[in-house]
N, CA, C and O of each residue as an XYZ file, in Angstrom:
656
protein
N       1.245     -0.837      0.279
C      -0.004     -0.213     -0.006
C       0.875      1.389      0.566
O       1.487      1.715      1.582
N       0.476      2.115     -0.829
C       1.652      3.601     -1.216
C       1.379      4.270      0.391
O       0.946      3.506      1.254
N       1.562      5.242      0.622
C       2.529      6.662      1.552
C       1.501      4.937      3.678
O       0.936      4.875      4.770
N       2.011      4.336      2.748
C       2.275      3.268      4.094
C       0.959      3.351      5.071
O       0.980      4.046      6.087
N       0.197      2.841      4.808
C      -0.963      3.273      6.197
C      -1.763      3.924      5.207
O      -2.732      3.165      5.220
N      -2.040      4.814      4.345
C      -2.208      5.811      4.230
C      -3.868      4.944      4.210
O      -3.891      3.784      3.798
N      -5.236      5.648      4.703
C      -6.073      5.599      4.064
C      -7.289      6.570      3.965
O      -8.408      6.346      3.503
N      -6.745      7.784      4.557
C      -7.656      8.944      4.387
C      -8.379      9.394      3.080
O      -7.488      9.306      2.235
N      -8.879      9.587      2.803
C      -9.199     10.536      1.221
C      -9.667     11.837      0.998
O     -10.580     12.212      0.261
N      -8.581     12.771      2.067
C      -7.770     13.384      2.312
C      -6.379     13.409      2.519
O      -5.849     12.639      3.321
N      -5.528     14.511      1.635
C      -4.251     14.800      2.335
C      -3.778     16.204      2.030
O      -4.605     17.115      2.016
N      -2.544     16.428      1.795
C      -1.733     17.548      1.774
C      -1.100     17.679      0.521
O      -0.401     16.758      0.098
N      -1.224     18.465      0.035
C       0.105     18.608     -0.814
C       1.382     19.365     -0.202
O       1.011     20.072      0.736
N       2.430     19.429     -0.371
C       3.486     19.655      1.469
C       4.777     20.076     -0.187
O       5.434     20.996      0.300
N       5.176     19.929     -1.217
C       5.932     21.144     -2.032
C       5.219     20.217     -3.754
O       4.366     19.356     -3.972
N       6.021     20.905     -4.468
C       6.277     21.262     -6.207
C       7.806     20.409     -6.475
O       8.975     20.138     -6.197
N       6.984     20.328     -7.011
C       8.801     20.374     -8.120
C       9.336     20.687     -9.816
O      10.344     19.981     -9.819
N       9.303     20.985    -10.496
C       9.664     21.016    -11.956
C      11.318     21.134    -12.029
O      12.281     21.346    -11.292
N      10.917     20.783    -13.760
C      12.869     20.612    -14.540
C      12.112     21.300    -15.746
O      11.035     20.891    -16.178
N      12.900     22.552    -16.311
C      13.024     22.699    -17.476
C      13.473     21.712    -18.498
O      12.789     21.332    -19.448
N      14.692     21.332    -18.213
C      15.047     19.673    -19.128
C      15.285     18.945    -18.487
O      15.473     19.251    -17.310
N      15.428     17.341    -18.990
C      15.674     16.062    -19.196
C      17.126     15.751    -17.937
O      18.182     16.118    -18.452
N      17.275     15.327    -16.863
C      18.272     15.762    -16.047
C      19.114     16.674    -14.808
O      19.862     16.437    -13.860
N      18.185     18.405    -15.777
C      18.056     19.490    -14.363
C      17.941     18.755    -13.302
O      17.727     17.614    -12.891
N      18.107     19.562    -13.082
C      17.964     20.215    -11.226
C      16.363     20.295    -11.242
O      15.658     20.940    -12.018
N      15.893     19.294     -9.956
C      14.588     19.606     -9.844
C      14.416     21.112     -9.155
O      15.016     21.452     -8.136
N      13.497     21.944     -9.889
C      13.583     22.957     -8.676
C      11.560     23.182     -8.071
O      10.369     23.075     -8.363
N      12.500     23.518     -7.156
C      11.252     23.378     -5.621
C      10.308     25.378     -5.973
O      10.704     26.518     -6.213
N       8.867     24.612     -5.761
C       8.342     25.873     -6.588
C       6.556     26.275     -4.943
O       5.792     25.319     -4.815
N       6.405     26.896     -4.503
C       6.132     26.990     -4.695
C       4.050     27.067     -4.605
O       3.338     26.858     -3.623
N       3.676     27.408     -5.907
C       2.750     27.130     -6.787
C       3.163     27.229     -8.215
O       4.035     28.039     -8.528
N       2.581     26.436     -9.135
C       2.292     26.326    -10.926
C       0.609     26.440    -11.185
O      -0.313     26.433    -10.369
N       0.608     26.500    -12.009
C      -0.238     26.317    -12.620
C      -0.674     25.228    -13.827
O       0.103     25.219    -14.782
N      -2.010     24.156    -13.917
C      -1.393     22.834    -14.257
C      -2.979     23.161    -15.064
O      -4.132     23.308    -14.659
N      -2.243     23.178    -16.529
C      -3.096     23.377    -17.272
C      -3.382     21.809    -18.219
O      -2.465     21.147    -18.705
N      -4.763     21.480    -18.309
C      -5.256     20.728    -18.486
C      -4.195     20.233    -19.992
O      -3.654     21.048    -20.740
N      -4.107     18.500    -20.148
C      -3.958     18.533    -21.452
C      -2.022     18.971    -21.491
O      -1.205     18.335    -20.826
N      -1.851     19.506    -21.906
C      -0.698     19.865    -21.557
C       0.715     19.841    -19.374
O       1.940     19.792    -19.485
N       0.293     19.871    -18.476
C       0.693     19.589    -17.640
C       1.542     21.732    -17.151
O       1.144     22.863    -17.429
N       2.667     21.231    -16.427
C       3.293     22.477    -15.396
C       3.841     23.213    -16.380
O       4.918     22.930    -16.904
N       3.056     24.305    -16.718
C       4.597     25.165    -18.163
C       5.731     25.474    -17.065
O       5.844     25.646    -15.852
N       6.389     25.445    -18.071
C       7.813     25.736    -17.210
C       8.774     24.032    -17.099
O       9.980     23.844    -16.938
N       7.529     22.937    -17.278
C       8.614     21.834    -16.323
C       9.067     21.086    -17.922
O       8.632     21.575    -18.965
N       9.908     19.960    -17.924
C      10.224     19.357    -19.094
C       9.152     18.928    -19.546
O       8.953     19.779    -20.412
N       7.899     17.910    -19.639
C       7.351     17.276    -19.913
C       6.594     18.351    -19.934
O       6.351     18.082    -21.111
N       5.654     19.846    -19.656
C       5.214     20.623    -20.893
C       5.390     21.161    -21.864
O       4.546     21.643    -22.620
N       6.918     21.138    -21.999
C       7.517     21.726    -23.385
C       8.066     20.814    -23.852
O       8.909     21.341    -24.579
N       8.226     19.178    -23.981
C       8.698     18.433    -24.512
C      10.190     17.885    -24.722
O      10.869     17.329    -25.586
N      10.298     18.414    -23.311
C      11.981     18.296    -23.198
C      12.559     17.226    -22.358
O      13.765     17.141    -22.122
N      11.226     16.019    -21.701
C      11.803     15.317    -20.766
C      11.823     14.439    -21.863
O      11.521     14.431    -23.056
N      12.322     13.657    -20.948
C      13.020     12.063    -20.762
C      12.842     11.441    -22.347
O      13.253     11.285    -23.496
N      11.294     11.134    -20.716
C      10.309     10.687    -21.571
C       9.407     10.975    -22.614
O       8.683     10.124    -23.132
N       9.458     12.650    -23.055
C       8.565     13.037    -22.766
C       7.851     11.908    -24.547
O       8.552     11.124    -25.186
N       6.520     12.220    -24.820
C       6.062     11.629    -26.353
C       5.642     12.668    -27.299
O       5.220     13.800    -27.060
N       5.797     12.192    -28.195
C       4.866     13.029    -29.409
C       3.309     12.361    -29.764
O       3.030     11.242    -30.196
N       2.950     12.826    -29.617
C       2.228     13.826    -28.941
C       2.094     13.861    -27.680
O       1.995     12.662    -27.417
N       2.017     14.449    -26.653
C       1.264     14.052    -25.718
C       1.079     13.176    -25.039
O       1.332     12.402    -25.962
N       0.845     12.473    -24.179
C       0.278     11.869    -23.417
C       0.123     12.241    -22.055
O       0.950     12.761    -21.306
N      -1.877     11.665    -21.687
C      -1.874     12.335    -20.219
C      -0.840     11.577    -19.214
O      -0.179     12.224    -18.401
N      -0.779     10.646    -19.289
C       0.075     10.154    -18.598
C       1.545     10.916    -18.225
O       1.986     10.404    -17.196
N       2.299     11.812    -18.660
C       2.858     12.866    -19.004
C       2.727     14.378    -18.461
O       3.507     15.298    -18.707
N       1.812     14.416    -17.836
C       1.464     15.942    -17.782
C       1.550     16.324    -16.972
O       1.637     17.543    -16.827
N       1.583     14.952    -15.417
C       1.468     15.376    -13.862
C       1.819     14.334    -12.599
O       0.819     13.944    -11.996
N       3.124     13.825    -12.113
C       3.225     13.090    -11.280
C       3.873     13.522    -10.269
O       4.792     14.334    -10.172
N       2.873     12.422     -8.934
C       2.873     12.183     -7.671
C       3.844     11.267     -6.976
O       4.325     10.331     -7.614
N       4.232     11.501     -5.470
C       4.780     10.896     -4.874
C       4.407     10.969     -3.267
O       4.404     12.184     -3.069
N       4.103     10.357     -2.066
C       3.850     10.139     -1.208
C       5.292     10.501     -0.562
O       6.302     10.018     -1.074
N       5.398     11.518      0.780
C       6.652     11.598      1.765
C       6.764     10.912      2.626
O       7.478     11.221      3.579
N       5.759      9.181      2.541
C       5.996      8.628      3.836
C       6.709      7.831      3.365
O       7.677      7.467      4.032
N       6.438      7.164      1.781
C       8.072      6.418      0.723
C       9.087      7.165      0.792
O      10.169      6.606      0.610
N       9.084      8.703      1.080
C      10.430      8.886      0.826
C      11.150      8.664      2.396
O      12.214      8.110      2.670
N      10.377      9.165      3.092
C      11.084      9.575      4.513
C      10.673      7.532      5.471
O      10.611      7.167      6.644
N      10.466      6.638      3.798
C      10.626      5.142      4.586
C      11.728      4.385      3.604
O      12.252      3.271      3.635
N      11.816      5.402      2.814
C      13.430      5.738      1.736
C      14.118      5.424      2.336
O      14.673      4.325      2.376
N      14.341      6.907      3.360
C      15.585      6.756      3.495
C      15.784      6.091      4.759
O      16.943      5.676      4.773
N      14.886      5.662      6.345
C      15.105      5.288      7.288
C      15.842      4.278      6.216
O      16.965      4.523      5.774
N      15.179      3.263      5.896
C      15.644      1.567      5.034
C      16.660      1.673      4.377
O      16.804      0.717      3.615
N      18.023      2.964      4.287
C      18.805      3.328      3.332
C      19.540      4.328      3.922
O      20.190      4.985      3.110
N      19.601      4.512      4.568
C      20.279      5.114      5.924
C      20.686      6.773      4.442
O      21.704      7.449      4.591
N      19.803      7.027      3.379
C      20.241      8.082      2.926
C      19.209      9.220      3.297
O      18.204      8.984      3.968
N      19.692     11.092      2.571
C      18.514     11.590      3.253
C      18.050     12.631      1.884
O      18.011     13.860      1.832
N      17.816     11.883      1.125
C      17.377     12.529     -0.378
C      16.437     13.113      0.268
O      15.759     12.809      1.249
N      16.527     14.577     -0.877
C      14.842     15.355     -0.429
C      14.140     15.104     -1.983
O      14.362     14.830     -3.162
N      13.136     15.429     -0.984
C      11.694     15.122     -2.074
C      12.333     15.456     -3.372
O      12.568     14.617     -4.242
N      12.511     16.298     -3.432
C      12.030     16.964     -5.539
C      13.332     15.953     -5.689
O      12.562     15.004     -5.836
N      14.436     15.423     -5.766
C      15.377     14.134     -5.701
C      14.427     12.575     -5.851
O      14.803     11.405     -5.919
N      13.241     13.123     -5.860
C      12.050     12.063     -6.633
C      12.575     11.592     -7.962
O      12.953     10.619     -8.613
N      12.359     12.910     -7.957
C      11.716     13.916     -9.498
C       9.945     13.529     -9.688
O       9.168     13.215    -10.589
N       9.936     13.697     -8.722
C       7.680     13.390     -9.153
C       8.099     14.739     -8.840
O       9.148     15.175     -8.367
N       6.662     15.486     -9.345
C       6.395     17.085     -9.745
C       5.088     17.544     -8.019
O       5.135     18.548     -7.308
N       4.347     16.614     -7.943
C       3.868     16.757     -6.487
C       4.353     15.535     -5.317
O       4.144     14.354     -5.597
N       5.065     15.942     -3.889
C       4.667     15.570     -2.936
C       2.795     16.161     -1.993
O       2.145     17.181     -1.768
N       2.738     14.741     -1.783
C       1.574     14.638     -1.088
C       1.638     13.485      0.778
O       2.165     12.413      1.075
N       0.568     14.778      1.755
C       0.844     13.591      2.725
C       0.106     13.323      3.174
O      -0.592     14.302      3.437
N      -0.496     11.990      3.687
C      -1.240     11.447      4.153
C      -2.607     10.865      3.342
O      -3.688     10.569      3.850
N      -2.145     10.784      1.670
C      -3.050     10.176      1.089
C      -2.415      8.447      0.240
O      -1.279      8.008      0.059
N      -3.149      8.154      0.066
C      -3.021      6.310     -0.628
C      -2.417      7.072     -1.665
O      -2.766      8.211     -1.354
N      -1.814      7.163     -2.579
C      -1.755      8.031     -3.933
C      -2.088      6.561     -5.211
O      -2.689      6.640     -6.283
N      -1.345      5.151     -4.476
C      -2.469      4.052     -5.523
C      -2.984      3.864     -5.383
O      -3.214      3.280     -6.442
N      -4.193      3.637     -4.568
C      -5.739      3.786     -4.432
C      -6.397      5.177     -5.624
O      -7.587      5.464     -5.757
N      -5.386      5.746     -6.248
C      -6.187      6.798     -7.450
C      -5.953      6.548     -8.498
O      -5.858      7.498     -9.275
N      -5.784      5.403     -8.928
C      -5.832      4.584    -10.304
C      -7.086      4.945    -10.425
O      -7.979      4.620     -9.642
N      -7.268      5.913    -11.812
C      -8.438      4.995    -12.755
C      -9.425      6.010    -12.221
O     -10.519      5.867    -12.767
N      -9.374      7.671    -10.710
C     -10.602      7.803    -10.238
C     -10.080      9.551    -10.191
O      -8.910      9.916    -10.069
N     -11.047     10.279    -10.297
C     -10.670     11.400    -10.260
C     -10.460     12.311     -9.036
O     -11.041     12.285     -7.951
N      -9.296     13.279     -9.568
C     -10.026     13.383     -7.395
C      -8.832     15.259     -7.962
O      -8.078     15.486     -8.909
N      -9.372     16.250     -6.575
C      -9.249     17.225     -6.577
C      -7.240     17.016     -5.850
O      -6.741     16.212     -5.061
N      -6.726     18.063     -6.554
C      -5.345     18.929     -6.105
C      -5.753     19.984     -5.893
O      -5.613     20.760     -6.838
N      -6.277     20.424     -4.918
C      -5.582     22.104     -5.035
C      -8.462     22.448     -5.468
O      -9.530     22.062     -4.991
N      -8.025     23.175     -6.372
C      -9.288     24.129     -7.575
C      -9.067     22.677     -8.355
O     -10.186     22.179     -8.479
N      -8.133     21.876     -8.884
C      -7.997     21.046    -10.755
C      -8.327     20.293    -10.279
O      -7.890     19.836     -9.223
N      -9.488     19.809    -11.111
C      -8.975     18.868    -11.120
C      -8.239     17.499    -12.121
O      -7.965     17.856    -13.267
N      -7.870     15.835    -11.745
C      -6.532     14.930    -12.654
C      -7.035     14.061    -12.410
O      -7.761     13.911    -11.427
N      -6.758     13.188    -13.317
C      -7.554     11.567    -13.283
C      -6.170     10.536    -12.849
O      -5.123     11.181    -12.900
N      -6.070      9.766    -12.632
C      -4.870      8.992    -12.021
C      -4.735      8.279    -12.760
O      -5.794      7.717    -13.041
N      -3.757      7.888    -13.400
C      -3.775      6.736    -15.073
C      -2.930      6.049    -14.455
O      -2.438      7.025    -13.888
N      -2.089      4.861    -13.916
C      -1.343      4.598    -13.284
C      -0.082      4.980    -11.961
O       0.123      6.157    -11.661
N       0.605      3.947    -11.335
C       1.099      3.634    -10.765
C       2.115      4.349    -11.481
O       2.271      4.030    -12.660
N       3.141      5.634    -10.794
C       4.974      5.937    -11.355
C       5.903      4.775    -10.744
O       6.053      4.429     -9.572
N       6.355      4.392    -11.680
C       7.147      3.393    -11.608
C       8.502      3.625    -11.431
O       8.960      4.120    -12.461
N       9.971      3.373     -9.919
C      10.595      3.784    -10.228
C      11.033      2.441    -11.669
O      10.634      1.302    -11.914
N      12.404      3.739    -12.547
C      12.911      3.779    -13.494
C      14.135      3.100    -13.251
O      14.383      2.502    -12.204
N      15.080      3.222    -14.459
C      16.785      2.663    -14.160
C      17.498      4.314    -14.677
O      18.675      4.449    -14.340
N      16.621      5.987    -15.743
C      17.171      6.659    -15.759
C      16.709      6.831    -14.147
O      17.711      7.180    -13.523
N      15.317      6.685    -13.082
C      15.141      7.616    -12.210
C      16.793      6.900    -11.330
O      17.674      7.569    -10.790
N      16.754      6.080    -11.408
C      18.673      5.415    -10.445
C      20.187      5.551    -11.186
O      21.367      5.289    -10.953
N      19.609      5.952    -11.902
C      21.307      7.316    -12.552
C      21.335      8.084    -12.251
O      22.440      8.535    -11.948
N      20.021      8.981    -12.057
C      19.907     10.447    -11.957
C      19.789     10.352    -10.104
O      19.963     11.418     -9.514
N      19.580      9.439     -9.489
C      19.602      9.330     -7.836
C      20.167      8.358     -7.221
O      21.380      8.545     -7.117
N      19.656      7.009     -6.585
C      20.437      6.913     -6.165
C      20.070      4.749     -6.911
O      18.897      4.471     -7.160
N      21.173      3.616     -7.126
C      19.820      2.911     -8.189
C      19.161      2.279     -6.852
O      18.106      1.678     -7.056
N      19.827      2.342     -4.928
C      18.226      1.481     -4.002
C      16.651      2.184     -4.621
O      15.502      1.793     -4.419
N      17.197      3.440     -5.492
C      15.468      3.382     -5.666
C      14.333      2.574     -6.408
O      13.133      2.309     -6.348
N      15.011      2.443     -6.844
C      14.489      0.188     -8.279
C      13.856     -0.217     -6.962
O      12.721      0.252     -6.888
N      14.271     -1.069     -5.682
C      14.025     -1.698     -5.560
C      12.982     -1.855     -3.896
O      12.240     -2.654     -3.325
N      13.799      0.007     -3.654
C      12.315      0.031     -2.571
C      11.911      1.432     -2.776
O      12.256      2.467     -2.207
N      10.853      1.125     -4.013
C       9.724      2.428     -4.563
C       9.103      1.990     -6.024
O       8.403      2.628     -6.810
N       9.966     -0.188     -6.117
C       8.623     -1.016     -6.424
C       7.375     -0.883     -6.032
O       7.342     -1.029     -4.810
N       6.488     -0.709     -6.405
C       4.966     -0.338     -5.770
C       4.356      0.590     -4.439
O       3.477      0.451     -3.588
N       5.681      1.913     -4.916
C       5.319      2.607     -3.815
C       5.760      3.579     -4.270
O       6.191      4.334     -3.399
N       5.942      4.215     -6.039
C       7.219      5.126     -7.000
C       6.312      6.046     -6.738
O       6.745      7.176     -6.510
N       5.358      5.903     -6.713
C       3.636      7.005     -6.822
C       3.589      7.453     -8.320
O       4.610      7.039     -8.871
N       2.787      8.143     -9.185
C       1.301      8.578     -9.158
C       1.778      9.144    -10.666
O       2.548     10.077    -10.892
N       1.033      8.234    -11.684
C       1.136      9.587    -13.442
C      -1.113      9.792    -13.492
O      -2.080      9.096    -13.803
N      -0.922     10.754    -13.127
C      -2.519     12.042    -13.292
C      -2.651     12.489    -14.760
O      -1.554     12.747    -15.256
N      -3.826     12.670    -15.686
C      -3.555     13.703    -16.670
C      -4.498     14.551    -16.037
O      -5.139     14.118    -15.079
N      -4.669     15.753    -16.471
C      -5.111     17.082    -15.710
C      -6.034     16.632    -16.290
O      -5.732     16.158    -17.385
N      -7.273     16.563    -15.963
C      -8.157     17.082    -15.900
C      -8.932     18.160    -15.911
O      -9.885     17.982    -16.669
N      -8.938     19.492    -15.256
C      -9.540     21.077    -15.520
C      -8.979     21.225    -14.327
O      -9.194     20.601    -13.289
N      -7.861     22.548    -14.662
C      -6.039     22.917    -14.284
C      -6.764     23.910    -12.924
O      -7.717     23.685    -12.177
N      -5.995     24.840    -13.017
C      -6.113     26.007    -12.586
C      -4.263     25.888    -11.741
O      -3.151     25.560    -12.155
N      -5.026     26.532     -9.955
C      -3.798     26.882     -9.948
C      -2.930     26.029     -8.700
O      -3.569     26.445     -7.734
N      -2.314     25.484     -8.354
C      -1.559     24.849     -7.109
C      -0.889     25.119     -6.193
O      -0.031     25.964     -6.449
N      -0.911     24.728     -5.133
C      -0.164     25.774     -4.124
C       0.201     24.589     -3.770
O      -0.186     23.522     -4.246
N       1.534     24.905     -2.278
C       2.299     24.281     -0.941
C       0.723     24.079      0.043
O       0.278     25.189      0.334
N       0.068     23.205      0.445
C      -0.655     23.169      1.765
C      -2.042     22.961      0.584
O      -2.627     22.037      1.149
N      -2.609     23.168     -0.270
C      -3.682     23.135     -0.619
C      -3.953     21.325     -0.560
O      -3.115     20.425     -0.602
N      -4.921     21.278     -0.488
C      -5.046     19.727     -0.193
C      -5.525     19.450     -1.418
O      -5.844     20.149     -2.380
N      -5.504     17.189     -0.989
C      -5.930     16.471     -1.932
C      -6.698     15.625     -1.591
O      -6.226     14.632     -1.037
N      -8.418     15.740     -1.841
C      -8.933     15.443     -1.917
C      -9.893     14.203     -3.108
O     -10.227     14.643     -4.208
N     -10.130     13.200     -2.855
C     -11.287     12.434     -3.043
C     -12.706     12.119     -2.987
O     -13.349     11.660     -2.043
N     -13.069     12.427     -4.106
C     -14.422     12.655     -3.769
C     -15.248     11.236     -4.148
O     -14.825     10.314     -4.845
N     -16.655     11.348     -3.426
C     -17.123     10.019     -4.086
C     -17.189      8.974     -5.745
O     -17.367      9.881     -6.559
N     -17.166      8.350     -6.135
C     -17.399      7.702     -7.577
C     -18.432      8.287     -7.643
O     -19.145      8.171     -8.639
């Protein structure tokens, strides 16, 4: 289960990260705009400069999320002190099981997104960070989501799952 036991249908956005191009360090942001069909302006996938940027844009490349609980568990298990942005996901959440959002629409602040598939760790992430991310984050590496209804997103905004 993602988020190390979180079962709530409400969580919080605790950090936001973007990178202008593949391989560039992630920049921590306090707020961003989410644009349906495109992603986050200033992020590598919005501009088509991500390592896996598809042409045309595929919704599962618009936005990625990871739970802080998974980052904390990784750091405890490995003895590393990796920061949230090091995991190369756009949005870091707390207190919500991201794995349960595959196939569901949910709110990030005022926006609406749809969980598409798990964001499994890959060889690129391992090369960019540490090899240990592969075995430790399989099944817990986050969520790929498409933006259904765009808008602003800020650190501290709620993550809410609405009734199906």
